[in-house]
Each structure stands twice: as structure tokens, then as C-alpha cells.
Gaussian input, Z-matrix of N, CA and C with variables (Angstrom, degrees):
# hf/3-21g

backbone

0 1
 N
 C     1     B1
 C     2     B2     1     A1
 N     3     B3     2     A2     1     D1
 C     4     B4     3     A3     2     D2
 C     5     B5     4     A4     3     D3
 N     6     B6     5     A5     4     D4
 C     7     B7     6     A6     5     D5
 C     8     B8     7     A7     6     D6
 N     9     B9     8     A8     7     D7
 C    10    B10     9     A9     8     D8
 C    11    B11    10    A10     9     D9
 N    12    B12    11    A11    10    D10
 C    13    B13    12    A12    11    D11
 C    14    B14    13    A13    12    D12
 N    15    B15    14    A14    13    D13
 C    16    B16    15    A15    14    D14
 C    17    B17    16    A16    15    D15
 N    18    B18    17    A17    16    D16
 C    19    B19    18    A18    17    D17
 C    20    B20    19    A19    18    D18
 N    21    B21    20    A20    19    D19
 C    22    B22    21    A21    20    D20
 C    23    B23    22    A22    21    D21
 N    24    B24    23    A23    22    D22
 C    25    B25    24    A24    23    D23
 C    26    B26    25    A25    24    D24
 N    27    B27    26    A26    25    D25
 C    28    B28    27    A27    26    D26
 C    29    B29    28    A28    27    D27
 N    30    B30    29    A29    28    D28
 C    31    B31    30    A30    29    D29
 C    32    B32    31    A31    30    D30
 N    33    B33    32    A32    31    D31
 C    34    B34    33    A33    32    D32
 C    35    B35    34    A34    33    D33
 N    36    B36    35    A35    34    D34
 C    37    B37    36    A36    35    D35
 C    38    B38    37    A37    36    D36
 N    39    B39    38    A38    37    D37
 C    40    B40    39    A39    38    D38
 C    41    B41    40    A40    39    D39
 N    42    B42    41    A41    40    D40
 C    43    B43    42    A42    41    D41
 C    44    B44    43    A43    42    D42
 N    45    B45    44    A44    43    D43
 C    46    B46    45    A45    44    D44
 C    47    B47    46    A46    45    D45
 N    48    B48    47    A47    46    D46
 C    49    B49    48    A48    47    D47
 C    50    B50    49    A49    48    D48
 N    51    B51    50    A50    49    D49
 C    52    B52    51    A51    50    D50
 C    53    B53    52    A52    51    D51
 N    54    B54    53    A53    52    D52
 C    55    B55    54    A54    53    D53
 C    56    B56    55    A55    54    D54
 N    57    B57    56    A56    55    D55
 C    58    B58    57    A57    56    D56
 C    59    B59    58    A58    57    D57
 N    60    B60    59    A59    58    D58
 C    61    B61    60    A60    59    D59
 C    62    B62    61    A61    60    D60
 N    63    B63    62    A62    61    D61
 C    64    B64    63    A63    62    D62
 C    65    B65    64    A64    63    D63
 N    66    B66    65    A65    64    D64
 C    67    B67    66    A66    65    D65
 C    68    B68    67    A67    66    D66
 N    69    B69    68    A68    67    D67
 C    70    B70    69    A69    68    D68
 C    71    B71    70    A70    69    D69
 N    72    B72    71    A71    70    D70
 C    73    B73    72    A72    71    D71
 C    74    B74    73    A73    72    D72
 N    75    B75    74    A74    73    D73
 C    76    B76    75    A75    74    D74
 C    77    B77    76    A76    75    D75
 N    78    B78    77    A77    76    D76
 C    79    B79    78    A78    77    D77
 C    80    B80    79    A79    78    D78
 N    81    B81    80    A80    79    D79
 C    82    B82    81    A81    80    D80
 C    83    B83    82    A82    81    D81
 N    84    B84    83    A83    82    D82
 C    85    B85    84    A84    83    D83
 C    86    B86    85    A85    84    D84
 N    87    B87    86    A86    85    D85
 C    88    B88    87    A87    86    D86
 C    89    B89    88    A88    87    D87
 N    90    B90    89    A89    88    D88
 C    91    B91    90    A90    89    D89
 C    92    B92    91    A91    90    D90
 N    93    B93    92    A92    91    D91
 C    94    B94    93    A93    92    D92
 C    95    B95    94    A94    93    D93
 N    96    B96    95    A95    94    D94
 C    97    B97    96    A96    95    D95
 C    98    B98    97    A97    96    D96
 N    99    B99    98    A98    97    D97
 C   100   B100    99    A99    98    D98
 C   101   B101   100   A100    99    D99
 N   102   B102   101   A101   100   D100
 C   103   B103   102   A102   101   D101
 C   104   B104   103   A103   102   D102
 N   105   B105   104   A104   103   D103
 C   106   B106   105   A105   104   D104
 C   107   B107   106   A106   105   D105
 N   108   B108   107   A107   106   D106
 C   109   B109   108   A108   107   D107
 C   110   B110   109   A109   108   D108
 N   111   B111   110   A110   109   D109
 C   112   B112   111   A111   110   D110
 C   113   B113   112   A112   111   D111
 N   114   B114   113   A113   112   D112
 C   115   B115   114   A114   113   D113
 C   116   B116   115   A115   114   D114
 N   117   B117   116   A116   115   D115
 C   118   B118   117   A117   116   D116
 C   119   B119   118   A118   117   D117
 N   120   B120   119   A119   118   D118
 C   121   B121   120   A120   119   D119
 C   122   B122   121   A121   120   D120
 N   123   B123   122   A122   121   D121
 C   124   B124   123   A123   122   D122
 C   125   B125   124   A124   123   D123
 N   126   B126   125   A125   124   D124
 C   127   B127   126   A126   125   D125
 C   128   B128   127   A127   126   D126
 N   129   B129   128   A128   127   D127
 C   130   B130   129   A129   128   D128
 C   131   B131   130   A130   129   D129
 N   132   B132   131   A131   130   D130
 C   133   B133   132   A132   131   D131
 C   134   B134   133   A133   132   D132
 N   135   B135   134   A134   133   D133
 C   136   B136   135   A135   134   D134
 C   137   B137   136   A136   135   D135
 N   138   B138   137   A137   136   D136
 C   139   B139   138   A138   137   D137
 C   140   B140   139   A139   138   D138
 N   141   B141   140   A140   139   D139
 C   142   B142   141   A141   140   D140
 C   143   B143   142   A142   141   D141
 N   144   B144   143   A143   142   D142
 C   145   B145   144   A144   143   D143
 C   146   B146   145   A145   144   D144
 N   147   B147   146   A146   145   D145
 C   148   B148   147   A147   146   D146
 C   149   B149   148   A148   147   D147
 N   150   B150   149   A149   148   D148
 C   151   B151   150   A150   149   D149
 C   152   B152   151   A151   150   D150
 N   153   B153   152   A152   151   D151
 C   154   B154   153   A153   152   D152
 C   155   B155   154   A154   153   D153
 N   156   B156   155   A155   154   D154
 C   157   B157   156   A156   155   D155
 C   158   B158   157   A157   156   D156
 N   159   B159   158   A158   157   D157
 C   160   B160   159   A159   158   D158
 C   161   B161   160   A160   159   D159
 N   162   B162   161   A161   160   D160
 C   163   B163   162   A162   161   D161
 C   164   B164   163   A163   162   D162
 N   165   B165   164   A164   163   D163
 C   166   B166   165   A165   164   D164
 C   167   B167   166   A166   165   D165
 N   168   B168   167   A167   166   D166
 C   169   B169   168   A168   167   D167
 C   170   B170   169   A169   168   D168
 N   171   B171   170   A170   169   D169
 C   172   B172   171   A171   170   D170
 C   173   B173   172   A172   171   D171
 N   174   B174   173   A173   172   D172
 C   175   B175   174   A174   173   D173
 C   176   B176   175   A175   174   D174
 N   177   B177   176   A176   175   D175
 C   178   B178   177   A177   176   D176
 C   179   B179   178   A178   177   D177
 N   180   B180   179   A179   178   D178
 C   181   B181   180   A180   179   D179
 C   182   B182   181   A181   180   D180
 N   183   B183   182   A182   181   D181
 C   184   B184   183   A183   182   D182
 C   185   B185   184   A184   183   D183
 N   186   B186   185   A185   184   D184
 C   187   B187   186   A186   185   D185
 C   188   B188   187   A187   186   D186
 N   189   B189   188   A188   187   D187
 C   190   B190   189   A189   188   D188
 C   191   B191   190   A190   189   D189
 N   192   B192   191   A191   190   D190
 C   193   B193   192   A192   191   D191
 C   194   B194   193   A193   192   D192
 N   195   B195   194   A194   193   D193
 C   196   B196   195   A195   194   D194
 C   197   B197   196   A196   195   D195
 N   198   B198   197   A197   196   D196
 C   199   B199   198   A198   197   D197
 C   200   B200   199   A199   198   D198
 N   201   B201   200   A200   199   D199
 C   202   B202   201   A201   200   D200
 C   203   B203   202   A202   201   D201
 N   204   B204   203   A203   202   D202
 C   205   B205   204   A204   203   D203
 C   206   B206   205   A205   204   D204
 N   207   B207   206   A206   205   D205
 C   208   B208   207   A207   206   D206
 C   209   B209   208   A208   207   D207
 N   210   B210   209   A209   208   D208
 C   211   B211   210   A210   209   D209
 C   212   B212   211   A211   210   D210
 N   213   B213   212   A212   211   D211
 C   214   B214   213   A213   212   D212
 C   215   B215   214   A214   213   D213
 N   216   B216   215   A215   214   D214
 C   217   B217   216   A216   215   D215
 C   218   B218   217   A217   216   D216
 N   219   B219   218   A218   217   D217
 C   220   B220   219   A219   218   D218
 C   221   B221   220   A220   219   D219

   B1=1.5144
   B2=1.4578
   B3=1.1996
   B4=1.4969
   B5=1.5893
   B6=1.3169
   B7=1.5376
   B8=1.4735
   B9=1.3968
   B10=1.3975
   B11=1.5567
   B12=1.3963
   B13=1.4229
   B14=1.5602
   B15=1.2784
   B16=1.4654
   B17=1.5266
   B18=1.3169
   B19=1.4578
   B20=1.4207
   B21=1.3334
   B22=1.4781
   B23=1.5308
   B24=1.3808
   B25=1.4453
   B26=1.5775
   B27=1.4347
   B28=1.5092
   B29=1.5457
   B30=1.2783
   B31=1.4293
   B32=1.5322
   B33=1.3737
   B34=1.4422
   B35=1.5121
   B36=1.2972
   B37=1.4507
   B38=1.5351
   B39=1.3055
   B40=1.4521
   B41=1.4807
   B42=1.3560
   B43=1.4997
   B44=1.6070
   B45=1.3381
   B46=1.4404
   B47=1.5560
   B48=1.3401
   B49=1.3953
   B50=1.4385
   B51=1.3888
   B52=1.5269
   B53=1.6091
   B54=1.3453
   B55=1.4441
   B56=1.5215
   B57=1.3705
   B58=1.5612
   B59=1.4869
   B60=1.3375
   B61=1.4506
   B62=1.4995
   B63=1.3499
   B64=1.5129
   B65=1.4731
   B66=1.4110
   B67=1.4470
   B68=1.6098
   B69=1.3238
   B70=1.4757
   B71=1.5387
   B72=1.2553
   B73=1.5012
   B74=1.5076
   B75=1.2903
   B76=1.5008
   B77=1.4907
   B78=1.3568
   B79=1.4393
   B80=1.5180
   B81=1.3377
   B82=1.5102
   B83=1.5347
   B84=1.3662
   B85=1.4262
   B86=1.5411
   B87=1.3271
   B88=1.4791
   B89=1.4945
   B90=1.2907
   B91=1.4359
   B92=1.4392
   B93=1.3974
   B94=1.4686
   B95=1.4975
   B96=1.3369
   B97=1.5949
   B98=1.4872
   B99=1.2851
   B100=1.4796
   B101=1.5124
   B102=1.4463
   B103=1.4118
   B104=1.5718
   B105=1.3064
   B106=1.4804
   B107=1.5100
   B108=1.3723
   B109=1.3677
   B110=1.5573
   B111=1.3049
   B112=1.4678
   B113=1.5064
   B114=1.2963
   B115=1.4829
   B116=1.4643
   B117=1.4256
   B118=1.4115
   B119=1.5839
   B120=1.3041
   B121=1.4671
   B122=1.5101
   B123=1.3546
   B124=1.5170
   B125=1.5419
   B126=1.3341
   B127=1.4290
   B128=1.5858
   B129=1.3584
   B130=1.5090
   B131=1.5817
   B132=1.3181
   B133=1.4322
   B134=1.4285
   B135=1.4413
   B136=1.4447
   B137=1.5019
   B138=1.3321
   B139=1.5120
   B140=1.5835
   B141=1.2444
   B142=1.5095
   B143=1.5460
   B144=1.3215
   B145=1.5358
   B146=1.5674
   B147=1.2951
   B148=1.4466
   B149=1.5956
   B150=1.2643
   B151=1.5586
   B152=1.4526
   B153=1.2919
   B154=1.3389
   B155=1.6392
   B156=1.2705
   B157=1.5327
   B158=1.5187
   B159=1.2850
   B160=1.5119
   B161=1.4851
   B162=1.3414
   B163=1.4726
   B164=1.6091
   B165=1.2905
   B166=1.4561
   B167=1.5153
   B168=1.3795
   B169=1.4488
   B170=1.5074
   B171=1.3254
   B172=1.4213
   B173=1.4781
   B174=1.3159
   B175=1.3977
   B176=1.5635
   B177=1.3271
   B178=1.4961
   B179=1.5428
   B180=1.3518
   B181=1.4423
   B182=1.5015
   B183=1.2744
   B184=1.4086
   B185=1.4744
   B186=1.3428
   B187=1.4280
   B188=1.5240
   B189=1.3673
   B190=1.4077
   B191=1.4931
   B192=1.2858
   B193=1.4478
   B194=1.5249
   B195=1.2516
   B196=1.4796
   B197=1.5191
   B198=1.3201
   B199=1.3789
   B200=1.5279
   B201=1.3041
   B202=1.5101
   B203=1.4551
   B204=1.2983
   B205=1.4764
   B206=1.5212
   B207=1.2483
   B208=1.4920
   B209=1.5222
   B210=1.3567
   B211=1.4479
   B212=1.5476
   B213=1.3601
   B214=1.5744
   B215=1.4657
   B216=1.3167
   B217=1.5065
   B218=1.5897
   B219=1.3270
   B220=1.4854
   B221=1.5632
   A1=108.78
   A2=123.92
   A3=131.23
   A4=106.52
   A5=110.28
   A6=116.47
   A7=110.71
   A8=119.99
   A9=125.21
   A10=106.64
   A11=114.15
   A12=113.94
   A13=110.22
   A14=118.76
   A15=121.02
   A16=108.58
   A17=116.03
   A18=123.47
   A19=105.80
   A20=119.53
   A21=122.99
   A22=105.25
   A23=115.28
   A24=119.61
   A25=104.53
   A26=108.82
   A27=112.22
   A28=110.15
   A29=117.37
   A30=118.96
   A31=111.32
   A32=122.57
   A33=118.73
   A34=112.90
   A35=121.77
   A36=119.15
   A37=115.56
   A38=115.63
   A39=122.61
   A40=110.22
   A41=122.34
   A42=124.04
   A43=112.52
   A44=117.75
   A45=119.35
   A46=109.01
   A47=119.09
   A48=117.87
   A49=123.16
   A50=111.53
   A51=116.49
   A52=106.46
   A53=120.05
   A54=117.46
   A55=117.31
   A56=109.31
   A57=115.60
   A58=109.60
   A59=119.81
   A60=123.20
   A61=111.44
   A62=115.88
   A63=115.45
   A64=117.43
   A65=114.36
   A66=119.41
   A67=109.54
   A68=116.09
   A69=119.42
   A70=110.77
   A71=118.90
   A72=123.78
   A73=112.39
   A74=120.15
   A75=119.43
   A76=107.92
   A77=117.88
   A78=117.63
   A79=119.61
   A80=109.42
   A81=116.46
   A82=107.34
   A83=116.34
   A84=125.06
   A85=106.37
   A86=118.58
   A87=125.13
   A88=111.63
   A89=118.41
   A90=120.90
   A91=108.84
   A92=117.35
   A93=124.46
   A94=108.02
   A95=107.90
   A96=115.61
   A97=109.35
   A98=120.82
   A99=124.10
   A100=105.95
   A101=110.39
   A102=115.37
   A103=118.11
   A104=112.20
   A105=117.11
   A106=111.29
   A107=117.11
   A108=124.32
   A109=106.90
   A110=118.25
   A111=120.44
   A112=114.41
   A113=118.35
   A114=121.35
   A115=114.30
   A116=116.92
   A117=114.47
   A118=114.89
   A119=114.30
   A120=120.53
   A121=106.66
   A122=116.51
   A123=120.26
   A124=110.05
   A125=116.95
   A126=116.16
   A127=115.61
   A128=112.90
   A129=115.77
   A130=105.72
   A131=115.05
   A132=121.31
   A133=105.46
   A134=116.61
   A135=118.62
   A136=116.37
   A137=115.84
   A138=117.52
   A139=110.43
   A140=116.20
   A141=121.15
   A142=108.62
   A143=115.58
   A144=120.77
   A145=109.54
   A146=115.66
   A147=118.86
   A148=112.14
   A149=112.45
   A150=116.79
   A151=112.05
   A152=120.70
   A153=126.03
   A154=112.45
   A155=111.37
   A156=119.89
   A157=108.69
   A158=119.19
   A159=120.76
   A160=111.65
   A161=120.37
   A162=120.00
   A163=107.00
   A164=117.65
   A165=121.50
   A166=111.10
   A167=111.82
   A168=117.88
   A169=112.34
   A170=119.00
   A171=123.51
   A172=113.71
   A173=117.93
   A174=124.29
   A175=111.90
   A176=116.50
   A177=119.03
   A178=109.55
   A179=114.84
   A180=121.17
   A181=113.48
   A182=120.18
   A183=121.06
   A184=114.06
   A185=120.27
   A186=123.07
   A187=108.13
   A188=111.30
   A189=120.59
   A190=110.17
   A191=120.92
   A192=122.91
   A193=111.54
   A194=116.17
   A195=123.17
   A196=108.94
   A197=119.21
   A198=123.66
   A199=110.91
   A200=122.66
   A201=117.98
   A202=115.15
   A203=118.24
   A204=124.56
   A205=110.66
   A206=115.24
   A207=121.89
   A208=103.04
   A209=115.65
   A210=121.98
   A211=110.16
   A212=110.47
   A213=117.09
   A214=110.63
   A215=117.51
   A216=119.05
   A217=106.45
   A218=110.13
   A219=115.74
   A220=111.65
   D1=143.97
   D2=-179.71
   D3=-78.73
   D4=160.54
   D5=174.89
   D6=-83.88
   D7=-10.84
   D8=-178.14
   D9=-75.06
   D10=124.85
   D11=173.95
   D12=-111.02
   D13=137.52
   D14=-176.36
   D15=-132.69
   D16=137.16
   D17=175.79
   D18=-116.05
   D19=124.51
   D20=-178.54
   D21=-122.60
   D22=134.69
   D23=-175.13
   D24=-118.05
   D25=128.10
   D26=175.40
   D27=-152.75
   D28=174.59
   D29=-166.58
   D30=-81.93
   D31=-51.41
   D32=-174.89
   D33=-145.34
   D34=155.81
   D35=-177.91
   D36=-81.67
   D37=71.44
   D38=174.63
   D39=-59.78
   D40=148.21
   D41=-179.02
   D42=-54.67
   D43=-44.15
   D44=-178.56
   D45=-66.67
   D46=-35.94
   D47=170.21
   D48=-62.28
   D49=-43.29
   D50=-179.59
   D51=-66.61
   D52=-39.54
   D53=170.69
   D54=-53.27
   D55=-45.21
   D56=-177.79
   D57=-67.85
   D58=-39.87
   D59=178.05
   D60=-64.36
   D61=-40.59
   D62=174.81
   D63=-61.16
   D64=-39.03
   D65=177.30
   D66=-66.39
   D67=-47.79
   D68=-179.26
   D69=-63.10
   D70=-37.47
   D71=179.71
   D72=-65.27
   D73=-10.86
   D74=177.24
   D75=-73.91
   D76=-24.13
   D77=-174.71
   D78=-114.33
   D79=12.75
   D80=178.40
   D81=-163.81
   D82=171.67
   D83=174.19
   D84=-88.87
   D85=92.87
   D86=-172.48
   D87=-97.18
   D88=126.07
   D89=162.89
   D90=-116.51
   D91=133.18
   D92=177.60
   D93=-110.81
   D94=126.71
   D95=177.64
   D96=-100.31
   D97=112.06
   D98=-177.79
   D99=-98.20
   D100=133.99
   D101=178.06
   D102=-68.44
   D103=-29.94
   D104=-176.59
   D105=-141.56
   D106=149.21
   D107=176.85
   D108=-78.89
   D109=158.33
   D110=177.88
   D111=-62.02
   D112=-28.64
   D113=179.12
   D114=-61.52
   D115=-19.53
   D116=179.17
   D117=-99.75
   D118=7.23
   D119=-177.58
   D120=-76.09
   D121=122.42
   D122=178.14
   D123=-96.73
   D124=-13.29
   D125=-176.59
   D126=-90.36
   D127=-17.08
   D128=-172.89
   D129=-132.62
   D130=148.85
   D131=166.68
   D132=-66.29
   D133=147.29
   D134=178.58
   D135=-65.46
   D136=-20.51
   D137=178.54
   D138=-68.06
   D139=-17.30
   D140=-178.13
   D141=-70.59
   D142=-33.05
   D143=-175.65
   D144=-74.85
   D145=158.42
   D146=174.71
   D147=-124.39
   D148=141.69
   D149=179.60
   D150=-117.31
   D151=42.10
   D152=-177.67
   D153=-102.26
   D154=69.80
   D155=-174.07
   D156=-86.40
   D157=83.80
   D158=-173.15
   D159=-93.73
   D160=-34.96
   D161=-168.00
   D162=-123.15
   D163=19.09
   D164=173.51
   D165=-153.82
   D166=159.95
   D167=175.12
   D168=-91.52
   D169=122.26
   D170=175.70
   D171=-94.48
   D172=123.46
   D173=176.05
   D174=-119.56
   D175=127.66
   D176=178.75
   D177=-108.09
   D178=129.30
   D179=168.94
   D180=-55.87
   D181=138.29
   D182=168.06
   D183=-72.50
   D184=116.84
   D185=-173.32
   D186=-144.30
   D187=171.53
   D188=176.56
   D189=-140.12
   D190=142.71
   D191=178.68
   D192=-92.68
   D193=125.77
   D194=-179.66
   D195=-122.66
   D196=97.32
   D197=-169.79
   D198=51.58
   D199=-118.12
   D200=177.65
   D201=-98.81
   D202=22.05
   D203=179.48
   D204=-114.71
   D205=147.68
   D206=175.52
   D207=-113.10
   D208=123.62
   D209=177.02
   D210=-104.28
   D211=116.46
   D212=176.32
   D213=-74.48
   D214=126.98
   D215=177.99
   D216=-104.02
   D217=127.81
   D218=-179.41
   D219=-99.68

């Protein structure tokens, strides 16, 4: 593992992002902070998302969906 530590913040674990993060994570200590879990996505079926986090640490913010808003719980 590399000495370089990277924190990347994004909204959801789309398949192309998971592939990207798995590649980037080969060269650094990568943590990805996702704003929402796949179960809260209203635009995609949950089977579209991927949960193959091999080369990075995936962290999901605790949140609740309230109509069209996502509330982040601290």
C-alpha cells in the first residue's frame, strides 16, 4: 500500500465509479465517502449499483430521504 492517502467524496456508487475507484486504489490508500446508499436512489434500480469495493474503503454517510431531500445525520 502506498503512503499517499486520498479522500474522495461523491454521491453514489455507480458502476463506472466503483471501477474507477478500484483502479485508483491500487496506487494509494483511497477512502471514498458516498453521500447516499443505493437503497435511497430513486433514479435507478438497486441492481444497477455495484458493491465490489476491492481496492478502496467505502464509507456511507448516515442519511434519511425525506421526499426529494436527503438529510445527513451527524
